[in-house]
C-alpha positions as CSV (number, residue, x, y, z in Angstrom):
1,M,12.5,81.7,103.8
2,A,14.2,83.5,106.7
3,L,17.4,85.3,105.7
4,V,20.2,86.1,108.1
5,N,22.3,89.2,108.6
6,E,25.2,88.0,106.4
7,N,27.5,90.5,108.1
8,F,27.8,87.9,110.9
9,L,29.1,85.4,108.3
10,R,31.9,87.8,107.5
11,L,33.3,87.9,111.0
12,P,36.6,85.9,111.0
13,G,36.7,82.8,113.3
14,S,35.4,83.1,116.8
15,Y,35.5,86.0,119.3
16,L,39.1,86.4,120.6
17,F,38.4,85.4,124.2
18,A,36.2,82.5,123.1
19,E,39.2,81.2,121.0
20,I,41.5,81.5,124.1
21,A,38.9,79.7,126.3
22,Q,38.8,76.8,123.8
23,R,42.6,76.5,123.7
24,V,42.9,76.6,127.5
25,S,40.1,74.1,127.9
26,A,41.8,71.7,125.5
27,Y,45.0,72.0,127.4
28,R,43.4,71.4,130.8
29,S,41.6,68.3,129.5
30,A,44.9,66.9,128.1
31,H,46.9,67.8,131.2
32,P,44.6,67.7,134.3
33,D,47.7,67.4,136.6
34,R,49.1,70.8,135.5
35,P,47.3,73.7,137.2
36,V,47.0,76.7,134.9
37,I,47.4,80.3,136.1
38,S,45.3,82.8,134.1
39,L,46.6,86.3,133.4
40,G,44.5,86.3,130.2
41,I,40.9,87.5,130.2
42,G,40.4,90.6,132.4
43,D,38.0,89.0,134.9
44,V,38.2,89.9,138.6
45,T,39.0,87.6,141.5
46,R,38.5,89.7,144.6
47,P,35.0,89.4,146.2
48,L,32.5,92.2,146.0
49,A,32.9,94.9,148.7
50,P,31.0,94.3,151.9
51,A,29.0,97.5,151.4
52,V,27.9,96.2,148.0
53,I,27.0,92.8,149.4
54,K,24.9,94.4,152.1
55,A,23.1,96.5,149.5
56,L,22.4,93.4,147.4
57,Q,21.0,91.6,150.4
58,D,18.8,94.4,151.6
59,A,17.4,95.0,148.1
60,T,16.8,91.3,147.7
61,L,14.7,91.3,150.9
62,E,12.8,94.3,149.6
63,M,11.8,92.1,146.6
64,A,10.4,89.6,149.1
65,S,7.7,92.0,150.3
66,E,4.6,93.0,148.4
67,K,5.0,96.6,149.8
68,T,8.6,97.1,148.6
69,M,9.1,94.8,145.7
70,R,10.0,96.3,142.3
71,G,8.9,95.3,138.8
72,Y,10.3,96.7,135.6
73,A,13.2,99.1,136.2
74,P,13.1,102.5,134.6
75,Y,14.6,102.3,131.1
76,Y,17.3,104.8,131.8
77,G,18.1,103.9,135.4
78,Y,16.7,104.6,138.9
79,D,17.1,108.2,140.1
80,F,19.0,107.2,143.2
81,L,21.8,105.6,141.2
82,I,21.9,108.3,138.5
83,E,22.1,111.0,141.2
84,A,25.0,109.2,142.9
85,I,26.8,108.9,139.5
86,V,26.4,112.5,138.7
87,K,27.5,113.7,142.1
88,N,30.5,111.5,142.6
89,D,31.9,110.8,139.1
90,F,31.2,114.2,137.5
91,H,30.3,117.1,139.8
92,A,33.1,116.0,142.2
93,R,35.4,116.8,139.3
94,R,33.6,120.0,138.4
95,I,32.1,118.4,135.2
96,P,28.6,119.8,134.6
97,I,26.9,116.6,133.6
98,D,23.2,116.4,134.5
99,A,20.9,113.4,135.3
100,G,19.2,113.5,131.9
101,E,22.5,112.7,130.3
102,V,23.2,109.4,132.1
103,F,21.8,106.1,131.1
104,V,22.3,103.0,133.3
105,S,22.8,99.7,131.5
106,D,24.2,96.2,132.0
107,G,27.8,97.2,131.1
108,A,30.1,99.1,128.9
109,K,30.6,96.2,126.5
110,S,27.0,96.1,125.6
111,D,26.7,99.9,125.2
112,T,29.9,100.3,123.1
113,G,28.5,97.7,120.7
114,N,24.8,98.8,120.9
115,I,25.6,102.5,120.3
116,G,25.9,101.7,116.6
117,D,22.1,101.2,116.5
118,I,21.7,105.0,116.4
119,L,24.4,105.6,113.9
120,G,24.1,105.4,110.1
121,A,25.6,102.5,108.2
122,G,27.5,105.0,106.0
123,N,29.7,106.4,108.7
124,T,33.4,105.9,108.3
125,V,34.8,104.5,111.6
126,A,38.4,104.9,112.9
127,V,39.9,102.8,115.7
128,T,43.2,102.7,117.5
129,D,45.3,99.6,116.6
130,P,45.5,97.5,118.8
131,V,41.8,97.8,119.7
132,Y,39.2,96.2,121.9
133,P,37.6,93.7,119.5
134,V,34.0,94.7,120.2
135,Y,34.4,98.1,118.4
136,V,35.5,96.4,115.2
137,D,33.2,93.3,115.3
138,T,30.1,95.4,115.9
139,S,31.1,97.7,113.0
140,V,31.3,94.6,110.8
141,I,27.9,93.4,112.0
142,A,26.4,96.8,111.2
143,G,27.8,96.8,107.7
144,R,30.3,99.7,108.2
145,A,33.5,97.7,107.8
146,G,33.9,97.0,104.1
147,T,36.0,94.0,103.1
148,L,38.6,92.1,105.1
149,T,42.1,92.0,103.6
150,D,45.3,91.0,105.5
151,G,43.6,91.2,108.8
152,Q,42.1,94.7,108.4
153,W,38.8,96.0,107.1
154,S,38.8,98.4,104.1
155,G,36.0,100.6,105.6
156,I,37.8,101.1,108.9
157,E,40.7,103.5,109.4
158,Y,43.3,102.1,111.8
159,L,45.4,104.4,114.0
160,P,48.6,102.5,114.9
161,C,49.6,102.6,118.6
162,T,53.1,101.2,118.8
163,A,56.2,101.4,121.1
164,E,57.7,103.7,118.5
165,N,55.0,106.4,118.9
166,G,54.6,105.8,122.6
167,F,51.2,104.2,122.0
168,V,49.7,107.6,121.3
169,P,47.7,107.5,118.1
170,E,47.9,110.2,115.4
171,L,44.8,112.0,114.3
172,P,43.2,110.3,111.3
173,K,44.9,111.1,107.9
174,K,41.6,110.3,106.1
175,H,38.1,111.5,106.9
176,A,36.4,109.8,109.8
177,D,32.9,110.3,111.1
178,V,33.2,108.2,114.3
179,V,36.3,107.5,116.3
180,Y,36.6,104.9,119.1
181,L,39.0,105.8,121.9
182,C,39.6,103.7,125.0
183,Y,41.7,105.2,127.8
184,P,43.2,103.9,130.0
185,N,43.6,101.6,127.0
186,N,42.5,98.1,126.7
187,P,44.7,96.3,125.7
188,T,48.0,98.2,126.1
189,G,47.4,99.7,129.5
190,T,48.6,103.1,128.3
191,T,47.0,106.5,128.5
192,L,46.6,109.9,127.0
193,T,47.6,113.0,128.9
194,R,45.3,116.0,129.2
195,K,47.1,117.8,126.3
196,E,47.0,114.7,124.1
197,L,43.3,114.2,124.7
198,K,42.6,117.9,124.0
199,K,44.0,117.4,120.5
200,W,41.3,114.8,119.9
201,V,38.5,117.0,121.2
202,D,39.7,120.0,119.1
203,Y,39.9,117.8,116.0
204,A,36.4,116.5,116.6
205,V,35.0,119.9,117.1
206,E,36.6,121.3,114.0
207,N,35.6,118.3,111.8
208,R,32.2,117.4,113.3
209,V,33.5,114.0,114.4
210,L,31.8,111.9,117.0
211,L,34.2,110.5,119.7
212,L,33.1,107.3,121.4
213,Y,35.2,107.3,124.6
214,D,35.4,104.1,126.6
215,A,36.5,105.1,130.2
216,A,35.9,101.7,131.8
217,Y,39.3,101.7,133.6
218,E,39.3,105.3,134.8
219,A,39.3,104.3,138.5
220,F,42.8,102.8,138.0
221,I,44.4,106.1,137.0
222,T,47.3,107.1,139.3
223,E,48.9,110.0,137.4
224,K,47.6,113.5,137.8
225,D,47.9,114.6,134.2
226,V,45.7,111.8,132.9
227,P,42.0,112.7,132.6
228,H,39.4,110.4,134.3
229,S,36.7,111.6,131.8
230,I,36.8,113.1,128.4
231,F,34.4,115.7,129.7
232,E,37.2,117.2,131.7
233,I,38.3,118.7,128.3
234,E,36.6,121.9,127.2
235,G,34.3,121.3,124.2
236,A,34.0,117.5,124.7
237,T,30.3,117.7,125.5
238,K,29.7,118.9,121.9
239,V,31.5,115.8,120.3
240,A,31.7,112.9,122.7
241,I,29.8,110.0,124.3
242,E,31.4,108.4,127.3
243,F,31.0,104.8,128.5
244,R,31.6,103.7,132.1
245,S,31.5,100.4,133.9
246,F,31.3,99.0,137.4
247,S,32.8,95.7,136.2
248,K,36.5,96.3,137.0
249,T,36.0,99.3,139.3
250,A,33.8,97.4,141.7
251,G,34.1,93.8,140.6
252,F,30.7,93.7,138.8
253,T,31.7,91.3,136.0
254,G,29.3,88.8,137.3
255,V,26.7,91.3,138.4
256,R,26.5,93.5,135.3
257,C,26.1,97.3,135.6
258,G,27.5,100.3,133.7
259,Y,26.3,103.5,132.3
260,T,26.7,105.8,129.2
261,V,26.8,109.6,129.2
262,I,25.3,111.3,126.2
263,P,25.3,115.1,126.6
264,H,22.3,117.2,125.5
265,E,24.8,119.5,123.7
266,L,26.0,116.7,121.5
267,K,24.6,116.8,117.9
268,A,24.7,114.3,115.0
269,Y,23.2,114.7,111.6
270,A,20.5,113.3,109.3
271,N,21.1,112.7,105.6
272,D,19.7,116.1,104.8
273,G,22.2,117.8,107.1
274,S,19.7,118.7,109.9
275,E,20.8,118.3,113.5
276,V,19.7,115.4,115.6
277,S,20.1,114.7,119.3
278,P,21.9,111.4,120.0
279,N,20.6,111.7,123.6
280,E,17.0,111.5,122.3
281,L,17.8,108.7,119.9
282,W,19.4,106.6,122.7
283,K,16.4,107.2,124.8
284,R,14.3,105.8,122.0
285,R,16.7,102.9,121.4
286,Q,16.8,101.9,125.1
287,S,13.1,102.1,125.7
288,T,12.6,99.9,122.6
289,K,15.3,97.3,123.1
290,F,16.2,97.3,126.8
291,N,14.1,96.7,129.9
292,G,16.4,98.3,132.4
293,T,19.0,97.1,134.9
294,A,17.7,95.1,137.8
295,Y,16.8,97.0,141.0
296,I,19.0,94.9,143.2
297,V,22.0,95.5,140.9
298,Q,21.4,99.3,140.9
299,R,21.2,99.4,144.7
300,A,24.5,97.5,144.7
301,A,26.0,100.1,142.3
302,E,24.7,102.9,144.5
303,A,26.6,101.4,147.4
304,V,29.8,101.8,145.5
305,Y,29.5,105.5,146.2
306,S,28.9,105.2,149.9
307,S,31.8,106.2,152.2
308,E,32.3,102.5,153.2
309,G,32.0,101.4,149.5
310,K,34.5,104.0,148.3
311,Q,37.1,102.9,150.9
312,Q,36.5,99.1,150.3
313,I,36.7,99.4,146.5
314,R,39.8,101.6,146.7
315,E,41.5,98.8,148.7
316,T,40.6,96.3,145.9
317,I,41.8,98.6,143.2
318,D,45.1,99.2,145.1
319,F,45.4,95.4,145.4
320,Y,45.1,94.9,141.6
321,M,47.5,97.8,140.9
322,E,50.1,96.2,143.3
323,N,49.7,93.1,141.1
324,A,50.3,95.2,138.1
325,K,53.5,96.6,139.7
326,I,54.7,93.1,140.6
327,I,54.2,92.0,137.0
328,R,55.8,94.9,135.2
329,T,58.7,95.2,137.7
330,G,59.5,91.5,137.5
331,L,59.4,91.4,133.7
332,E,61.6,94.5,133.4
333,K,64.2,93.2,135.8
334,A,64.4,90.1,133.6
335,G,65.2,92.4,130.7
336,M,61.9,92.1,129.0
337,K,60.0,95.1,127.5
338,A,56.7,95.8,129.2
339,F,54.3,98.8,129.0
340,G,51.2,99.8,130.9
341,G,50.5,98.8,134.5
342,V,50.7,102.3,135.9
343,N,47.3,103.7,135.2
344,A,45.6,100.5,134.2
345,P,45.4,96.8,135.3
346,Y,47.0,95.6,132.0
347,I,50.6,95.0,131.1
348,W,51.6,94.9,127.4
349,L,54.5,92.6,127.0
350,Q,56.7,92.4,124.0
351,T,57.3,88.8,123.0
352,P,61.0,87.7,123.3
353,D,63.1,86.2,120.5
354,G,60.9,87.5,117.7
355,K,58.1,85.1,118.5
356,S,54.7,85.9,117.2
357,S,51.9,86.7,119.6
358,W,50.2,83.3,119.2
359,E,53.6,81.4,119.4
360,Y,54.4,83.0,122.7
361,F,50.9,82.5,123.9
362,D,51.2,78.7,123.1
363,Y,54.7,78.6,124.7
364,L,53.5,80.2,128.0
365,L,50.4,77.9,128.1
366,N,52.1,74.6,127.1
367,E,55.5,75.1,128.9
368,L,54.7,77.4,131.8
369,Q,51.0,76.8,132.3
370,I,50.2,80.6,132.1
371,V,47.3,82.0,130.1
372,T,47.8,85.4,128.4
373,T,46.0,87.2,125.6
374,P,47.8,87.3,122.2
375,G,48.3,90.9,121.1
376,S,47.6,90.1,117.5
377,G,44.0,89.3,118.5
378,F,43.6,93.0,119.1
379,G,44.8,94.1,115.7
380,K,47.7,94.2,113.3
381,S,49.8,96.5,115.5
382,G,49.3,94.1,118.4
383,E,51.5,91.5,116.7
384,G,54.6,90.7,118.7
385,F,52.9,91.4,122.1
386,V,50.8,89.6,124.7
387,R,48.5,91.2,127.3
388,L,48.7,90.2,130.9
389,T,46.1,91.2,133.5
390,A,46.6,92.2,137.1
391,F,43.2,90.7,138.2
392,G,44.6,87.5,139.5
393,K,45.2,86.2,143.0
394,R,48.4,87.6,144.6
395,E,50.2,84.2,145.0
396,E,49.3,83.1,141.5
397,T,50.5,86.5,140.1
398,V,53.8,86.2,141.9
399,E,54.2,82.6,140.7
400,A,53.4,83.4,137.1
401,V,56.0,86.2,137.0
402,E,58.6,83.9,138.6
403,R,58.0,81.3,135.9
404,I,58.3,83.8,133.1
405,V,61.5,85.3,134.6
406,R,63.1,81.9,135.0
407,S,62.4,81.1,131.4
408,A,63.7,84.4,130.1
């Protein structure tokens, strides 16, 4: 008799974005004459940069020749991409990351979930609240979450991020072994300053805590005092793993490429207290369970760092950030409370008239034909908010804001 991992059975309902997709699909089926504008899931709408397309095409033609075709990719990534990553994302910011600390993958979502494979089930996990659901759900699947009561898991420490505290989480009051941090934040669109992030690094060094730092949206940062990498902070290479993604930066949501940085200096511990290298464990995990990112995809990612690619991708990022400005400015002029949208492509909107997150989601969908993401789906502290994304088309973004403003 085959037994299942019963932790899957403990997950409540469906994955947040799957639930949203089901509701939107039902609405569209019932009202085919009412076009829906999506500001919900953070999927891109701009085409891939011409430099990226050319690299994809050239690499595809290489695969058509016996002399230049590639088979299995290296488990950790091709040298040409890793070298481009190290040079442009780290050395350009005077961060001494080396090639052996970078692991290319199919995206940050996969890695932030899979990283738990190398961590013991007995670790106490802390997350900001609201939080990207993958961090919590994969902790549940791994058996680290305890029991679910009133929407929260007993084995997870939640760090509230609210308007009252400026969406800056306090350090854990209870012991934590592993802390997930996502900045710029998904879902709130808010950030930590260099001083605020240093508090976390100092805390982790002092208490031997592992920081799992999701920097998927670093390319959208506009303010100088907001770090693009946790490794800009002294001591972070001793306590942090960083996750990066090409999905939103370069529009790779349908292409799939990202990478994870695990410093050699970082140490974790076996049950007997002996030091273990997470870098070496991740090498073993990847070589066992991952066959490498496709050659043509890695050539496309390499093109992101070309002079043409940088310029073209910056234009796309600027386009999305102009969308964010349009959304936030329009909502604020209507007297609504909105956060984020300055260093991230997300706007965190407080629901009007005391509506719950799902009530306002349903109102926007059914009355205004606009899709958002209910804040409560990201955690208890997300109740009373919805998330809007800036990844839409310009005319649809403007129209959506006008509809919300007219209804305010």
